[in-house]
VEXDREN-2710 file (C-alpha; in Angstrom, 1 decimal):
% VEXDREN-2710
k/r/px/py/pz
1/UNK/178.0/-8.1/100.7
2/UNK/175.6/-10.5/99.1
3/UNK/175.7/-14.1/100.4
4/UNK/176.9/-16.3/97.5
5/UNK/174.6/-19.1/98.7
6/UNK/171.5/-17.0/99.4
7/UNK/169.1/-19.0/97.2
8/UNK/170.5/-22.3/98.4
9/UNK/169.9/-21.3/102.1
10/UNK/166.4/-20.1/101.3
11/UNK/165.6/-23.4/99.6
12/UNK/167.0/-25.3/102.7
13/UNK/164.7/-23.3/104.9
14/UNK/161.7/-23.9/102.7
15/UNK/162.3/-27.7/102.5
16/UNK/163.9/-28.4/105.9
17/UNK/161.4/-31.2/106.8
18/UNK/162.2/-33.0/103.6
19/UNK/165.9/-32.6/104.2
20/UNK/165.6/-33.9/107.7
21/UNK/163.6/-36.9/106.3
22/UNK/166.4/-37.5/103.8
23/UNK/169.1/-37.4/106.5
24/UNK/167.1/-39.9/108.7
25/UNK/166.2/-42.2/105.8
26/UNK/169.7/-42.4/104.3
27/UNK/171.8/-42.1/107.4
28/UNK/173.7/-39.0/106.4
29/UNK/174.2/-35.6/108.0
30/UNK/172.6/-32.8/106.0
31/UNK/172.3/-29.1/106.5
32/UNK/169.9/-28.0/109.2
33/UNK/168.6/-24.9/111.0
34/UNK/170.0/-23.6/114.3
35/UNK/167.9/-22.2/117.2
36/UNK/167.7/-18.9/115.3
37/UNK/166.4/-20.5/112.1
38/UNK/169.7/-20.0/110.3
39/UNK/171.3/-22.7/108.0
40/UNK/174.2/-24.7/109.5
41/UNK/176.2/-27.6/108.1
42/UNK/176.2/-26.3/104.5
43/UNK/179.7/-26.4/102.9
44/UNK/180.8/-23.5/100.8
45/UNK/180.3/-23.3/97.0
46/UNK/182.8/-24.6/94.5
47/UNK/185.6/-24.3/93.8
48/UNK/186.2/-26.1/97.1
49/UNK/188.8/-28.6/98.2
50/UNK/187.4/-32.0/99.1
51/UNK/189.7/-35.0/99.8
52/UNK/192.7/-33.1/98.6
53/UNK/191.2/-32.1/95.3
54/UNK/189.6/-28.8/94.3
55/UNK/186.2/-29.6/93.0
56/UNK/184.2/-27.6/90.5
57/UNK/181.8/-27.9/87.6
58/UNK/184.3/-26.0/85.5
59/UNK/186.5/-29.1/85.5
60/UNK/183.9/-30.8/83.4
61/UNK/183.3/-27.8/81.2
62/UNK/187.0/-27.7/80.4
63/UNK/187.0/-31.3/79.3
64/UNK/184.1/-30.5/77.0
65/UNK/186.0/-27.6/75.5
66/UNK/189.1/-29.7/74.9
67/UNK/186.9/-32.2/73.0
68/UNK/185.8/-29.4/70.6
69/UNK/189.4/-28.3/70.1
70/UNK/190.7/-31.9/69.4
71/UNK/187.6/-33.2/67.6
72/UNK/187.6/-36.2/70.0
73/UNK/184.6/-36.4/72.4
74/UNK/185.4/-36.8/76.1
75/UNK/184.2/-40.2/77.2
76/UNK/181.5/-40.3/79.9
77/UNK/181.3/-43.9/81.1
78/UNK/178.5/-44.9/83.6
79/UNK/179.2/-46.9/86.6
80/UNK/177.9/-47.0/90.1
81/UNK/177.7/-50.0/92.5
82/UNK/175.8/-50.4/95.8
83/UNK/178.8/-49.6/98.0
84/UNK/181.6/-47.1/97.8
85/UNK/184.2/-49.9/98.0
86/UNK/182.7/-51.7/95.1
87/UNK/182.2/-48.5/93.1
88/UNK/185.8/-47.5/93.7
89/UNK/187.2/-50.9/92.8
90/UNK/185.2/-51.1/89.5
91/UNK/186.0/-47.5/88.7
92/UNK/189.7/-48.2/88.9
93/UNK/189.3/-50.8/86.2
94/UNK/187.8/-48.2/83.9
95/UNK/190.6/-45.8/84.7
96/UNK/193.2/-48.4/83.5
97/UNK/191.8/-48.2/80.0
98/UNK/191.6/-44.4/80.1
99/UNK/195.3/-44.4/81.1
100/UNK/196.1/-46.3/77.9
101/UNK/195.4/-43.1/76.0
102/UNK/196.5/-40.8/78.8
103/UNK/193.0/-39.5/78.8
104/UNK/190.9/-37.8/81.4
105/UNK/187.3/-39.0/81.4
106/UNK/184.1/-37.6/82.9
107/UNK/182.6/-40.4/85.0
108/UNK/178.8/-40.7/85.5
109/UNK/178.4/-42.4/88.9
110/UNK/175.0/-44.0/89.0
111/UNK/173.1/-43.6/92.2
112/UNK/170.5/-46.1/93.7
113/UNK/167.0/-45.9/92.3
114/UNK/165.5/-44.6/95.6
115/UNK/166.8/-41.2/94.6
116/UNK/163.6/-40.8/92.6
117/UNK/161.3/-40.7/95.6
118/UNK/160.5/-37.9/98.1
119/UNK/161.9/-39.2/101.4
120/UNK/159.2/-37.3/103.3
121/UNK/156.2/-38.8/101.4
122/UNK/157.5/-42.1/100.0
123/UNK/159.7/-43.5/102.8
124/UNK/158.1/-47.0/102.8
125/UNK/158.8/-47.3/99.1
126/UNK/162.4/-46.2/99.6
127/UNK/163.1/-48.5/102.5
128/UNK/161.8/-51.5/100.6
129/UNK/163.9/-50.7/97.5
130/UNK/167.3/-49.9/99.1
131/UNK/170.6/-51.0/97.8
132/UNK/169.8/-51.5/94.1
133/UNK/170.6/-49.6/90.9
134/UNK/173.7/-47.8/92.1
135/UNK/175.5/-46.1/94.9
136/UNK/173.8/-44.9/98.2
137/UNK/173.9/-41.3/99.4
138/UNK/176.3/-42.4/102.1
139/UNK/178.4/-44.2/99.6
140/UNK/178.7/-41.1/97.4
141/UNK/180.6/-39.4/100.2
142/UNK/182.8/-42.4/100.9
143/UNK/183.6/-42.9/97.2
144/UNK/185.0/-39.3/97.0
145/UNK/187.1/-39.8/100.1
146/UNK/188.5/-43.0/98.6
147/UNK/189.7/-41.1/95.5
148/UNK/186.7/-40.7/93.3
149/UNK/187.0/-37.7/91.1
150/UNK/190.6/-37.0/92.0
151/UNK/191.8/-37.3/88.4
152/UNK/188.6/-37.9/86.5
153/UNK/185.7/-35.5/87.3
154/UNK/182.5/-37.1/88.4
155/UNK/178.8/-36.4/88.4
156/UNK/175.9/-38.2/90.2
157/UNK/172.4/-38.5/88.9
158/UNK/169.8/-36.7/91.0
159/UNK/166.6/-37.0/89.0
160/UNK/163.2/-37.5/90.7
161/UNK/160.8/-35.9/93.1
162/UNK/163.5/-34.0/95.0
163/UNK/166.5/-33.5/92.8
164/UNK/167.5/-30.5/94.7
165/UNK/167.9/-32.5/98.0
166/UNK/170.0/-35.1/96.1
167/UNK/172.2/-32.3/94.7
168/UNK/172.8/-31.0/98.2
169/UNK/174.2/-34.4/99.2
170/UNK/176.4/-34.4/96.0
171/UNK/177.7/-30.9/97.0
172/UNK/178.6/-32.1/100.5
173/UNK/180.2/-35.3/99.0
174/UNK/182.3/-33.4/96.4
175/UNK/180.8/-34.3/93.1
176/UNK/181.7/-31.9/90.3
177/UNK/178.4/-32.4/88.5
178/UNK/175.0/-33.8/88.5
179/UNK/172.0/-34.3/86.3
180/UNK/168.6/-32.7/87.0
181/UNK/166.3/-33.4/84.1
182/UNK/164.2/-30.9/86.0
183/UNK/161.5/-29.5/83.8
184/UNK/160.3/-32.2/81.5
185/UNK/161.7/-35.7/81.2
186/UNK/161.7/-36.7/84.8
187/UNK/157.9/-36.5/85.0
188/UNK/157.2/-37.7/81.5
189/UNK/159.4/-40.7/82.3
190/UNK/157.2/-41.4/85.4
191/UNK/160.1/-41.0/88.0
192/UNK/158.8/-40.4/91.5
193/UNK/155.4/-40.0/93.0
194/UNK/154.8/-36.2/92.9
195/UNK/152.6/-34.2/90.5
196/UNK/154.1/-32.3/87.5
197/UNK/154.1/-28.9/89.1
198/UNK/155.9/-30.0/92.2
199/UNK/158.6/-31.6/90.1
200/UNK/159.0/-28.5/87.9
201/UNK/159.3/-26.3/91.0
202/UNK/161.8/-28.7/92.7
203/UNK/163.8/-28.9/89.4
204/UNK/164.0/-25.1/89.4
205/UNK/165.3/-25.2/92.9
206/UNK/167.9/-27.7/91.7
207/UNK/169.0/-25.3/88.9
208/UNK/169.4/-22.5/91.5
209/UNK/171.5/-24.7/93.8
210/UNK/173.8/-25.8/90.9
211/UNK/174.1/-22.2/89.7
212/UNK/175.1/-20.7/93.1
213/UNK/177.4/-23.6/93.9
214/UNK/179.1/-23.9/90.5
215/UNK/178.0/-27.5/90.0
216/UNK/177.9/-28.8/86.4
217/UNK/174.4/-29.8/85.5
218/UNK/173.1/-32.1/82.8
219/UNK/170.1/-29.9/82.5
220/UNK/167.6/-31.9/80.6
221/UNK/167.5/-34.8/78.1
222/UNK/166.3/-35.5/74.6
223/UNK/167.2/-39.2/75.3
224/UNK/164.4/-40.0/77.8
225/UNK/161.7/-38.3/75.7
226/UNK/163.0/-40.2/72.7
227/UNK/162.9/-43.5/74.7
228/UNK/159.2/-43.2/75.4
229/UNK/158.2/-42.6/71.8
230/UNK/158.6/-38.8/71.7
231/UNK/159.7/-37.1/68.5
232/UNK/163.0/-35.3/68.1
233/UNK/161.2/-31.9/67.8
234/UNK/159.2/-32.5/70.9
235/UNK/162.3/-33.5/72.9
236/UNK/164.2/-30.4/71.6
237/UNK/161.3/-28.1/72.7
238/UNK/161.3/-29.6/76.2
239/UNK/165.0/-29.2/76.6
240/UNK/164.9/-25.6/75.4
241/UNK/162.1/-24.9/78.0
242/UNK/164.5/-26.3/80.6
243/UNK/167.0/-23.7/79.4
244/UNK/164.4/-21.0/80.0
245/UNK/164.3/-21.9/83.7
246/UNK/168.1/-22.1/83.8
247/UNK/168.2/-18.5/82.4
248/UNK/166.1/-17.4/85.5
249/UNK/167.9/-19.8/87.9
250/UNK/171.4/-18.3/87.4
251/UNK/173.1/-21.4/86.0
252/UNK/176.1/-20.3/83.9
253/UNK/175.9/-21.8/80.4
254/UNK/179.4/-23.2/80.8
255/UNK/178.0/-25.4/83.6
256/UNK/175.0/-26.5/81.6
257/UNK/174.8/-29.5/79.2
258/UNK/172.0/-31.1/77.2
259/UNK/171.9/-34.9/76.8
260/UNK/170.7/-36.5/73.6
261/UNK/170.3/-39.8/71.9
262/UNK/172.0/-41.0/68.8
263/UNK/170.6/-44.1/67.1
264/UNK/173.4/-45.0/64.8
265/UNK/170.9/-46.2/62.2
266/UNK/170.7/-43.0/60.2
267/UNK/173.8/-40.8/60.3
268/UNK/172.1/-37.8/58.7
269/UNK/169.4/-37.9/61.4
270/UNK/171.9/-38.1/64.2
271/UNK/173.9/-35.1/62.7
272/UNK/170.7/-33.1/62.2
273/UNK/169.7/-33.5/65.9
274/UNK/173.1/-32.4/67.1
275/UNK/173.1/-29.4/64.8
276/UNK/169.6/-28.5/65.8
277/UNK/170.8/-28.3/69.4
278/UNK/174.0/-26.5/68.6
279/UNK/172.2/-23.8/66.6
280/UNK/169.6/-23.2/69.2
281/UNK/170.7/-24.1/72.7
282/UNK/172.5/-21.8/75.2
283/UNK/174.2/-24.6/77.0
284/UNK/177.8/-25.1/76.2
285/UNK/178.0/-28.9/76.3
286/UNK/176.3/-31.6/74.3
287/UNK/176.3/-35.0/76.0
288/UNK/175.7/-37.7/73.5
289/UNK/174.5/-41.2/74.5
290/UNK/173.7/-44.4/72.6
291/UNK/170.1/-45.2/72.2
292/UNK/169.1/-48.0/74.5
293/UNK/165.9/-49.4/73.2
294/UNK/167.2/-51.2/70.0
295/UNK/167.6/-54.5/71.8
296/UNK/171.4/-54.8/71.2
297/UNK/172.9/-58.3/71.5
298/UNK/172.8/-59.4/75.2
299/UNK/176.4/-60.3/74.9
300/UNK/179.3/-58.2/76.1
301/UNK/181.4/-58.7/73.0
302/UNK/178.7/-58.6/70.3
303/UNK/177.1/-55.5/71.8
304/UNK/180.2/-53.4/71.0
305/UNK/179.4/-53.3/67.3
306/UNK/176.0/-51.8/68.3
307/UNK/177.6/-49.0/70.3
308/UNK/180.4/-48.4/67.8
309/UNK/177.9/-47.3/65.2
310/UNK/176.7/-44.6/67.6
311/UNK/180.3/-43.6/68.5
312/UNK/180.8/-42.7/64.9
313/UNK/177.8/-40.3/65.0
314/UNK/179.1/-38.7/68.2
315/UNK/182.5/-38.1/66.5
316/UNK/181.2/-36.8/63.2
317/UNK/178.7/-34.5/65.0
318/UNK/181.2/-32.9/67.3
319/UNK/179.9/-34.1/70.7
320/UNK/181.5/-32.7/73.8
321/UNK/180.9/-35.9/75.7
322/UNK/180.0/-39.5/74.7
323/UNK/178.8/-42.4/76.9
324/UNK/180.6/-45.5/75.4
325/UNK/178.0/-48.0/76.5
326/UNK/174.5/-48.0/77.9
327/UNK/173.6/-49.8/81.2
328/UNK/170.2/-51.2/80.3
329/UNK/171.1/-54.2/78.2
330/UNK/172.5/-56.8/80.5
331/UNK/172.8/-55.0/83.9
332/UNK/175.0/-52.5/85.6
333/UNK/178.4/-52.8/83.9
334/UNK/181.5/-54.1/85.5
335/UNK/184.5/-51.7/85.5
336/UNK/186.3/-54.0/83.0
337/UNK/183.5/-54.2/80.5
338/UNK/182.9/-50.4/80.7
339/UNK/186.6/-49.9/80.4
340/UNK/186.7/-52.0/77.3
341/UNK/183.9/-49.9/75.9
342/UNK/186.0/-46.8/76.6
343/UNK/188.9/-48.5/74.8
344/UNK/186.6/-49.4/71.8
345/UNK/185.1/-45.9/71.5
346/UNK/188.4/-44.2/71.8
347/UNK/189.7/-46.3/69.0
348/UNK/186.7/-45.4/66.9
349/UNK/187.2/-41.7/67.6
350/UNK/190.9/-41.7/66.7
351/UNK/190.5/-43.8/63.5
352/UNK/187.5/-42.0/62.1
353/UNK/188.2/-39.0/59.9
354/UNK/185.6/-36.2/60.1
355/UNK/185.3/-34.6/56.7
356/UNK/182.6/-32.1/57.9
357/UNK/179.7/-33.8/56.2
358/UNK/177.2/-31.5/54.5
359/UNK/174.0/-32.6/52.9
360/UNK/170.6/-31.2/52.0
361/UNK/169.1/-34.2/53.7
362/UNK/170.7/-33.1/57.0
363/UNK/169.4/-29.6/56.5
364/UNK/165.9/-30.9/55.7
365/UNK/165.9/-33.1/58.9
366/UNK/167.1/-30.2/61.0
367/UNK/164.4/-27.9/59.6
368/UNK/161.7/-30.5/60.2
369/UNK/162.8/-31.0/63.8
370/UNK/163.0/-27.3/64.6
371/UNK/159.8/-26.4/62.9
372/UNK/158.0/-28.8/65.3
373/UNK/160.0/-27.6/68.2
374/UNK/159.2/-24.0/67.5
375/UNK/155.5/-24.9/67.0
376/UNK/155.4/-26.6/70.4
377/UNK/157.2/-23.6/72.1
378/UNK/154.8/-21.1/70.5
379/UNK/151.9/-23.1/71.8
380/UNK/153.2/-23.6/75.3
381/UNK/154.4/-19.9/75.6
382/UNK/151.3/-18.5/73.9
383/UNK/153.3/-16.8/71.1
384/UNK/152.1/-16.0/67.6
385/UNK/152.5/-18.7/65.0
386/UNK/155.9/-18.8/63.3
387/UNK/157.3/-16.0/65.5
388/UNK/160.3/-18.1/66.6
389/UNK/163.4/-18.4/64.4
390/UNK/166.8/-20.2/64.9
391/UNK/169.0/-18.2/67.2
392/UNK/166.2/-16.2/68.8
393/UNK/166.1/-18.1/72.2
394/UNK/168.5/-15.8/74.0
395/UNK/168.7/-15.2/77.7
396/UNK/166.8/-11.9/77.2
397/UNK/164.1/-13.9/75.3
398/UNK/163.4/-16.0/78.4
399/UNK/163.3/-13.0/80.7
400/UNK/160.1/-11.6/79.1
401/UNK/158.4/-13.9/81.6
402/UNK/159.1/-14.2/85.4
403/UNK/160.2/-17.5/86.7
404/UNK/156.8/-18.3/88.2
405/UNK/155.1/-17.3/84.9
406/UNK/157.3/-19.6/83.0
407/UNK/156.7/-22.5/85.4
408/UNK/152.9/-21.9/85.0
409/UNK/153.2/-22.1/81.2
410/UNK/155.3/-25.2/81.3
411/UNK/152.9/-27.0/83.7
412/UNK/149.9/-26.0/81.6
413/UNK/151.7/-27.2/78.5
414/UNK/152.2/-30.6/80.0
415/UNK/148.8/-31.0/81.5
416/UNK/147.0/-29.8/78.4
417/UNK/148.7/-32.2/75.9
418/UNK/150.8/-29.6/74.1
419/UNK/153.8/-31.5/75.3
420/UNK/153.1/-35.2/74.9
421/UNK/154.7/-38.6/74.3
422/UNK/152.9/-41.9/73.7
423/UNK/154.3/-43.6/76.8
424/UNK/154.6/-40.8/79.2
425/UNK/154.6/-42.1/82.8
426/UNK/153.4/-39.1/84.8
427/UNK/150.0/-39.7/86.2
428/UNK/148.7/-36.1/85.7
429/UNK/149.7/-35.6/82.1
430/UNK/147.1/-35.5/79.3
431/UNK/148.0/-38.1/76.7
432/UNK/146.8/-38.2/73.1
433/UNK/149.7/-38.5/70.5
434/UNK/150.6/-41.6/68.6
435/UNK/153.9/-42.0/66.9
436/UNK/155.8/-44.4/64.7
437/UNK/159.5/-45.1/64.4
438/UNK/160.0/-45.0/60.6
439/UNK/162.5/-47.1/58.6
440/UNK/164.8/-44.0/58.4
441/UNK/165.1/-44.1/62.2
442/UNK/163.0/-40.9/62.7
443/UNK/160.0/-41.0/65.0
444/UNK/157.0/-39.3/63.4
445/UNK/153.3/-38.8/64.3
446/UNK/150.5/-40.9/63.0
447/UNK/148.1/-38.6/61.1
448/UNK/145.3/-37.3/63.3
449/UNK/147.3/-37.9/66.5
450/UNK/149.6/-34.8/66.7
451/UNK/150.0/-32.9/70.0
452/UNK/146.8/-31.1/71.2
453/UNK/147.0/-27.3/70.7
454/UNK/150.0/-27.5/68.4
455/UNK/149.9/-26.7/64.7
456/UNK/149.5/-30.1/63.1
457/UNK/150.9/-28.9/59.8
458/UNK/154.3/-28.4/61.4
459/UNK/154.4/-31.9/63.0
460/UNK/156.2/-34.6/61.0
461/UNK/153.7/-37.3/59.8
462/UNK/154.6/-40.9/59.1
463/UNK/153.9/-42.3/55.6
464/UNK/153.9/-45.9/57.0
465/UNK/150.7/-47.8/57.4
466/UNK/150.3/-47.9/61.2
467/UNK/147.7/-49.7/63.2
468/UNK/146.9/-47.4/66.0
469/UNK/146.3/-48.8/69.5
470/UNK/143.1/-47.3/70.7
471/UNK/141.8/-48.1/74.2
472/UNK/138.3/-49.6/73.8
473/UNK/135.9/-51.5/75.9
474/UNK/137.1/-55.0/76.8
475/UNK/135.7/-57.9/74.7
476/UNK/136.8/-60.5/77.2
477/UNK/135.7/-60.9/80.8
478/UNK/139.2/-61.7/82.1
479/UNK/140.9/-58.9/84.0
480/UNK/144.6/-58.1/84.2
481/UNK/146.5/-55.9/86.7
482/UNK/149.9/-54.5/85.6
483/UNK/152.4/-52.5/87.5
484/UNK/156.1/-51.9/88.1
485/UNK/157.2/-52.6/91.7
486/UNK/159.8/-51.0/93.9
487/UNK/161.4/-47.6/93.2
488/UNK/161.4/-48.3/89.4
489/UNK/160.1/-45.8/87.0
490/UNK/160.9/-47.7/83.8
491/UNK/157.4/-47.9/82.3
492/UNK/158.2/-48.2/78.6
493/UNK/158.2/-52.0/78.5
494/UNK/155.1/-52.5/80.6
495/UNK/153.2/-49.9/78.5
496/UNK/153.9/-52.1/75.5
497/UNK/152.5/-55.1/77.4
498/UNK/149.5/-53.1/78.5
499/UNK/148.7/-52.2/74.9
500/UNK/149.1/-55.9/73.8
501/UNK/146.6/-57.1/76.4
502/UNK/144.1/-54.3/75.6
503/UNK/144.3/-55.1/71.9
504/UNK/143.6/-58.8/72.8
505/UNK/140.4/-57.6/74.5
506/UNK/141.4/-57.9/78.2
507/UNK/140.2/-55.5/80.9
508/UNK/143.5/-54.0/82.1
509/UNK/144.0/-52.2/85.4
510/UNK/147.3/-50.3/85.0
511/UNK/149.0/-49.0/88.1
512/UNK/152.0/-47.4/86.3
513/UNK/155.4/-47.2/88.1
514/UNK/156.6/-47.2/91.7
515/UNK/154.3/-49.6/93.6
516/UNK/154.8/-51.8/96.6
517/UNK/154.4/-55.5/95.8
518/UNK/151.7/-55.9/98.5
519/UNK/149.7/-53.0/97.1
520/UNK/149.7/-54.6/93.6
521/UNK/148.5/-57.9/95.1
522/UNK/145.8/-56.2/97.1
523/UNK/144.6/-54.2/94.0
524/UNK/144.5/-57.5/92.1
525/UNK/142.4/-59.0/94.9
526/UNK/140.0/-56.1/95.0
527/UNK/139.6/-56.1/91.2
528/UNK/139.0/-59.9/91.2
529/UNK/141.8/-60.2/88.6
530/UNK/142.6/-63.3/86.7
531/UNK/146.3/-62.4/86.3
532/UNK/148.8/-59.9/87.7
533/UNK/151.9/-58.8/85.8
534/UNK/154.8/-57.0/87.5
535/UNK/158.0/-55.5/86.2
536/UNK/161.3/-54.3/87.6
537/UNK/164.3/-53.3/85.5
538/UNK/166.7/-52.7/88.4
539/UNK/167.5/-56.2/89.5
540/UNK/165.1/-56.2/92.4
541/UNK/162.9/-58.9/91.0
542/UNK/164.3/-61.7/93.1
543/UNK/163.3/-59.8/96.2
544/UNK/160.1/-58.1/95.1
545/UNK/158.3/-60.5/92.8
546/UNK/157.9/-63.3/95.5
547/UNK/156.3/-60.7/97.8
548/UNK/153.4/-60.4/95.3
549/UNK/152.9/-64.2/95.5
550/UNK/153.3/-64.1/99.3
551/UNK/150.5/-61.5/99.7
552/UNK/148.2/-63.3/97.3
553/UNK/148.7/-66.5/99.4
554/UNK/147.8/-64.6/102.6
555/UNK/144.6/-63.5/100.8
556/UNK/143.9/-67.0/99.7
557/UNK/144.1/-66.1/96.0
558/UNK/147.4/-67.4/94.7
559/UNK/145.9/-70.6/93.2
560/UNK/143.3/-68.5/91.4
561/UNK/145.6/-66.0/89.8
562/UNK/148.3/-66.2/87.2
563/UNK/151.4/-64.2/88.3
564/UNK/154.0/-63.2/85.8
565/UNK/156.9/-60.8/85.7
566/UNK/159.1/-58.9/83.3
567/UNK/162.2/-56.7/83.3
568/UNK/165.7/-57.6/84.3
569/UNK/166.4/-60.0/87.2
570/UNK/170.1/-59.4/87.2
571/UNK/171.1/-56.1/88.6
572/UNK/174.7/-56.4/87.6
573/UNK/176.3/-57.4/84.4
574/UNK/178.2/-60.3/85.9
575/UNK/174.9/-61.8/87.3
576/UNK/173.2/-61.9/84.0
577/UNK/174.3/-65.3/82.8
578/UNK/173.8/-66.8/86.3
579/UNK/170.1/-66.0/86.3
580/UNK/169.7/-67.0/82.7
581/UNK/171.1/-70.4/83.5
582/UNK/169.1/-70.7/86.7
583/UNK/165.8/-70.1/84.8
584/UNK/166.8/-72.6/82.2
585/UNK/167.6/-75.3/84.7
586/UNK/165.1/-74.6/87.5
587/UNK/162.3/-72.6/85.9
588/UNK/160.9/-69.4/87.3
589/UNK/159.5/-70.7/90.6
590/UNK/162.2/-69.0/92.7
591/UNK/160.7/-65.7/91.5
592/UNK/157.3/-66.6/92.8
593/UNK/155.8/-66.3/89.3
594/UNK/154.3/-68.6/86.6
595/UNK/156.2/-67.0/83.7
596/UNK/159.0/-64.4/83.1
597/UNK/159.6/-62.2/80.1
598/UNK/162.9/-60.3/79.9
599/UNK/163.9/-57.3/77.7
600/UNK/163.2/-57.9/74.0
601/UNK/160.4/-60.4/74.6
602/UNK/157.6/-60.6/72.0
603/UNK/154.5/-58.9/73.5
604/UNK/152.2/-61.3/71.6
605/UNK/154.1/-64.3/73.0
606/UNK/153.4/-62.9/76.4
607/UNK/149.7/-62.5/75.7
608/UNK/149.5/-66.1/74.3
609/UNK/151.3/-67.5/77.3
610/UNK/149.2/-65.8/79.9
611/UNK/146.0/-66.5/78.1
612/UNK/146.8/-70.2/78.1
613/UNK/147.8/-70.0/81.8
614/UNK/144.5/-68.3/82.7
615/UNK/142.6/-71.0/80.9
616/UNK/144.5/-73.7/82.7
617/UNK/143.8/-72.1/86.1
618/UNK/140.1/-72.0/85.2
619/UNK/140.1/-75.7/84.4
620/UNK/141.7/-76.6/87.7
621/UNK/139.4/-74.5/89.9
END
């Protein structure tokens, strides 16, 4: 009789040293090998009882099917705090609002940011970034034992270098689902320290583990590609490639979901994306989330109007799941504020009539998106031009390649520039494209800057006048070092700042994401920089930013360099106003910097401020 966990055990054997490093780093017991080299300590697949509840990814799938039957998307709130106790307490506040409607929700428990990093190769970075951004691996297990997921199914996020190891922990803990983002977005977003191939291979391992153990997987995400300037067609193509690996990895389509953004600023565009996915994906669930980079009001009441616009799109488009509020605006939400967002979205859903909107504009948008998506897929898969049609991407289609052949094609596509976004964070990707977010809310390419190797005639081109940022030799002698610090892969904002300083003529040394503060200071010293800018969006700034200053002082350079920071100081929603008031009353000295620019800051104002500060430093030397 075939072992139902054969692939899982083989993966554990292959990556046992990484698993042992994970166990040691995070203080949890993980599967291991006995004296005969056989796997021990691996619990059975789902369905399996944990803490008195039978866990299974099918619990989530059933909620998604109910949403289709009723026309009311199942709510998928996000909340994860640093400890199990705090996460459980805040989660109970969400559940109170769900109980008002006698609803079952699908909770996304956010894990701490260190999940992005390989524990075998990035331990120092992990250890210096612990306890921020969400719940710990140990806390995941404790949360389930406290009652997490008993009524409301739960998933944990596992994206990063070693998603498959994080998913093993979730299986042990008792989470019904996870996200992987295995093939594309995790690397394009810059998460982790590994190369693209390693992440694709590890993502495929994660798919296999989810398939064998009946874990619901948010397979890949249009959202994150969209967030870094990617077009809808490019994001769709990347998600469909992830499905290609899922076809090989044995993930049941009932246990697979695709995540996508809605912008709320063009209903026809939102409906077109949802229909493009519905008409072409094999996954049974569409997880719709509100777009995060529109700078909503940084106010817990005012922001609800922002998210309500997007809830309407989710309802009219027939989403299986909807996240009622993003977590990036003013910090990790409290249970009460997320609960009120659940309440608000539920009210929108129940009071919005869905007439089944049809329009040639929706059809035109969908056709445009899929024409680009098919052009990208044809280039990546080395298929004849215009050979792909809606509905052709069946499971049999993907099996014309072996899994290793498909991985090779995906990696080649990323590294050659066929798959590309303007602000991709992965260090080994070829970048070329330039895009523009047009007034209709659709991201299109600037003419002459479409993906390399992809038929340009099938890529949407903006008609707006766009000044293209082109890296050119510096015209100033001043040098700037830019980096994110800690286990933070959010490089969108710092990329904007990089472009602003390059356009101003500065010589910019860009270290991308995931850096130790001391390393940034040392690079700045070696480069003889005039200023160093660091960013963290996870609330680690109070701890990490002063370490840049400390190291510069040790090197005798602090008085010679301007130090500034960006991102979000407050990790949690309730801390946001405290730090705003502290900066207003005390200034930014407690951060070890000369200036601070939070989300939504004007890049030119940042350039002007730092230019003036550099000039002042020079006068005082």
